[in-house]
N, C-alpha and C positions, 0 to 999 in steps of 0.2 A: 695617622691621617695626614695627608698632604696639606702643608700650611697654606700654600697658594690657593688651592681649591677652596679651603675653608674661608679664607679672606674674601674671595670672589662671591661665594654663596652669601656671606654676611652682607656684602655690598648690595646684593639684590633686595635685601630688606624683608621685614615681616609681612608687608603687603603681598610680596611674591609668595611667601610660604602659605599665607591664608588663601590666596587664589588657587594654589596648587592643591592644598588640602580640600578646598571646596570642590574642585574638579574631580578629585579622587573619590570623595564621599557622595558626590551628587547633590549637595545641598550647601548653603552658606555655612562656613565654618571658620573658627578662629583657632589658630595654633596655640596650644598651652605649653609653657615651658620651652626649653631648648631642645631642638632635635638631636638625635644621636647620629653621628657620622660614621661611615665606614668606607674605605677605599675599595673600589672594584678593580682588580688587577688583571682584567682581560687585556691581552696584547692589542695594540693598535699601531699601524705603520704611519698614520697621519700625524706629522709633527705639529699641525695646527690644533690637535686635540690636547688641551692642557691637562685634563684629568676627567675621570668618571667616578662619581661618588654616590653612595646610597645614603639617604636620610630617612629616618623614621621617628615618629613621635605620636602625640595625641592632639586632638582638636575638639573644640566644644561646638556643638550644633545649637541651633536657635532654641531648642527645647531644653537646653542645659546638659544634655547627655554628652559623654566623652566617647570618641571613637578613635581607633588607631589608624594611622596612615603611613605609607612609605612610598618613596619615589626615588628614581635614579636621575641625577643631574649630570648631563654631559656638558663640559665647558670647552669652548673652542675659541680660537683667536683668528678671526677673519682678516686681521691685518697682516698676517704672515704670508709670504709667497710659498707655494708648494715646493717640496724637494723633488729630487729625480725619481724617487720611488712612487710619488703620489701626484705627479703633475697632470694626470688625467682627471683628478677629483676636483669638485667645486663645492666647498662647504656652503656657499651662499644658496645653492640649490636645496640642500638639506634644510636650511632655515625657512625657505619658502614652502617646502613640502609640509613642514610642521606647522607653520603659521596659518597656511591655507587649508590645512587638514586634507591635503590631497590623498586620495586612495583610501582614506580612513573609513568612509561611510558607504562603501560600495557593496558591502556584504560578501566580499571575496574572502577566500580561505588563505590568501597570501596578502598580508597587510602590514602597514607600518606600526611600530610601537605607538601607543597613544601618547600624544603630547598635550600636557595640561597648560603650558605657558612657555613662551620664549622671552627671556629677560635680556635686555640690551644694556650693556655696561660701556664705560668709556674705552676708547682705543680699539674698537672692533671686537670686543669680547661679547660672546653670547653664551647664555645658559639654556639648554634645552631640558625642560623638566618632563621626563618620560616615565611611562608606567614601569613599575618594578617587576622585572622579569627574572630576578635572581633565583626564583624557585622553578622556572621553566627548564625543560631539557636543553642542554647545550652539547656541542660536539665533544667527543666523537659520537656519531649517530650510527645505530645499527641499520641493517638493510631495510627492515620494514619501515622504520621512521624515514629513511632516505626516500623510499618509494612514495610514501604519502606526501612528503615535502616536494618531491619532483612533480607530482601531479598538481599540487596546489600552485606551484610556480608556473607550470605549463598553462593552467587555467587563466592565470593572471596575464601571462604573455599573450595568450590567444585572444583575450578580451581587449587587449590594447595594441593590436597590430595597427589600427588606425590611431595615429598619435593624438592624444588629448590636447586641448588648449591649455597651455600653462603660462605662468608669468615669468618664464625664462626660456631662452633658446637652448635646445638640446644639442650637446655634442654628438658627433657621428663617428662610429667605428673606433671607439676607444680601445677595442681589442688590439688594433694595429699599433697604437701608442705603447701599450703594455708589452707587446712582443719585442719592441726595440728599446726597452729600458736598458740603460748602460750596464747595470749590474748583470742582467741576463746575457747580454752580448759578451761581457767579459768572462762570465762563467763558461760560455761555450768556447771561447778562445783557450781557456785553461784546459777544457776537455780535450780539444784537438791536440794539445801538447802533452797530454798525460799518457804514460805507458799503458798498453793494453793489459798488462799483468795486474794493474790496480783494479780493473773492472771484473776480473774473473770470479772473485768470491761471490759477487752478486749476479753477474751475467751468466755464469755457467757456460752452457753451449751457445748462448745467443751471441751472434757476431756483433762486435762494437760498431761495425759499419751500419748495422740496422738502425742504430740511434741517429747516425748522421743522415741516413736516407729519410728517416721519419721526419727529422727537422726540415730537411729540404722540401719534402712533400707538403707538410702543413703550411710552411711559409709561402710556397707557391700557391696553395689553395687559398690562403688569406687574401691574395690579390683578386682572385676570382669572386670570392664571396662579398666583396665590397659592392658588386653589381647585383647581388641577390636580394629578394624581398627583405625589408627591414620592419622593425616594430619597436615599441617601447621596451627597454630593458632596464632592469635594476642596475646592471653594469658591473657591480662588484659582488656578485651573488655567491661568494664563498661561504662555507658553512660557519665560519667564525662570526658572520654577521646575522646569523639566523637562530631563532628559538623555536622549538617544537612545542606547540600548545595542544589542547584537546581539540582535535579536528581542524587546526589551523596552523599556519606558519607565520611567525612574526619576525619582521626584518628591521634592523637598525642600520645606521650609517647610509643615508640616502644621498650621498655626495656624488655618486657616479651614474645617475640616471642618464640614459643616452638612447639614441637611435642605433640599434645594432642589428646584424643579421639574425633572423628568427632562428632560435635554437642556442644562441650564444649563452644566455643565462643558464640554460640547462647544463651546458658544458662546464661552466664555472662551478655550479653546485656540485656536480658529480666528480669533476676533476679535482676540486679542492679537497674532497673527502678522502682522496687517495694519499693524503699527507697528514692524516690526523687520527691518531689512536692505534691500538694494537689490532683492530679489525680491518685494516686497509686491504688485506688480501681478499677478504670476503666481499668488500665493496667492489674490488676489481673483478672478482669472479662473476658478480651480478651486474656489471656495468651495462650490458645490453638490456637487461630487464629493467634497470632504472631508467635508461633512455626511453624504453617503451612506456613506462609510467608517465614520463614527462610528455611524450608524444600524445598519449591518451588525454592528458590535461589540456594540451594545446587544442586538440579537436573539441573537447568539451567546452573550451572557452570561445570557440567560433572559428578557429583556424581551418582553412581549406587550402591546401597547397601541395607542393612537391616534397615527398619524404626525404629524398636525397638532399634537397636544399637545406632542410632542417638539420640533417646529419652534418652537412658541410659547415653550417653556422655553428653547430654544437662543437665541432672540432676547433673552431677559432679560439675558444676559451679552454676547452678540455685539454687540448694539446699543450698549452702553456703550463698548466699544472702538471700534467703527466710527464712532459719532457723535463721541465726545470726542477722537478723533484725526483720522480722515480728513475728516469733515465740518467740523471746526473748525480744520483746519490753517492756513487763511488768518489766523484770529484769533490762533492760537498764534504764528505767525511775525510778524505785524504788531505784536504787543504784546510780543514776546520773552518770552512766558509760559514757554516753554522757551528757554534761551539757545541761540544758533546752534550753539555747539560741542556741546551736548547733542543737538540734532537731528541734526547731522552724524554724531556717534558712533553714535546709535541706528540711523540709516538707512544709514550707511556711504556717503554721497554728499556732495558739497559743497552748501552752502545754496542755491546758484544752481540746482542740479539738482532740488531738492525739488518745485517745482511740477509739472514734467513727470512726476516719479515718482508723485505722488499723484493727478494728474488722472484716470487710468483708474479709480481706486477711487471717486472722487467721482462719476464718470459712472454708477456703479451705483445712485446714490440713487433715481432715478425707479422703477427696477425693484423696489427694496426697499419703496418706498412702496406700489406696487401690491400686492406680496405681503402686506404688513401689513394693507392694506385687506381683501384677500380672506380672510385668516385671521380678522380681526375679524368678517366677515360670516358665516363658517361656524360651525355649532354645535360 
């Protein structure tokens, strides 16, 4: 158990625990004894996240009965400046989303994790007391789960094309900030200097030039889509922030809400799944079906617009995941930009199996180049 997280939870006090247990149980409750702590080791890039821990215990209701409770506490330091990886995020947005219960009571099938309390400690420290989702399904997700989640997300995006009134200003076009992150730009410079022989075990007959053309096309399209219809976006809708429930998708990490081109969230969801688990080739094979599920959700949510524009907006995020992982995996492996152990953990295969796993995804490069050319040529 992380000592710092335990100390900060203790500073929140028993009143906080009682309030949380009461929210979970739906009735006034008093926590009995000391809760049991456990670290949650889910990866997070945000350096302002101090830790994520699970607490469980018992609480006494007014009738004297004892009931079990459990909660996940996310601890963040709002006093820190973002680093280069996460400079598009705004943790203060997440605080307001949870405090105001935004999007929680809409009856939508895409929703935030329930927040029972926000504790404010000295020095900009916050504790978000969130529903325990440790038993929900996490990535990697199979195609049927992905299709359902894509539809839920599309419904939510479709219902929020008209931006709601919020107690904060929304950033705009964070996809463009992410595209120019220094680490991604440096990765591409390494790619250009890498001998083509390094690519062959994964690229097979696919010309390496296809990767360079793909990047040029989607970056040119990124300028165009800034002028396309926008709507409310989760912003960082990668599968690591999502849980699959029974007939619903639950999202955590609401720091990246933004006004984005319609379709961007769908691209983040489906694109991010291409770098998670041993079933990535199956996700890639069904990419267009998953896009159709997202599009159907958009329509069900009230969207009426140009399909090509949604696909363009979709590529703004999809391409970043597809290119920076699948197209660049030879560079990532040959330079150990991701340590082998990290790659193995993420893909759940041995490092020797990675080329065969990723090759079917890289094989899609020429088709995506053709599609981006066609989208660029159409009005």
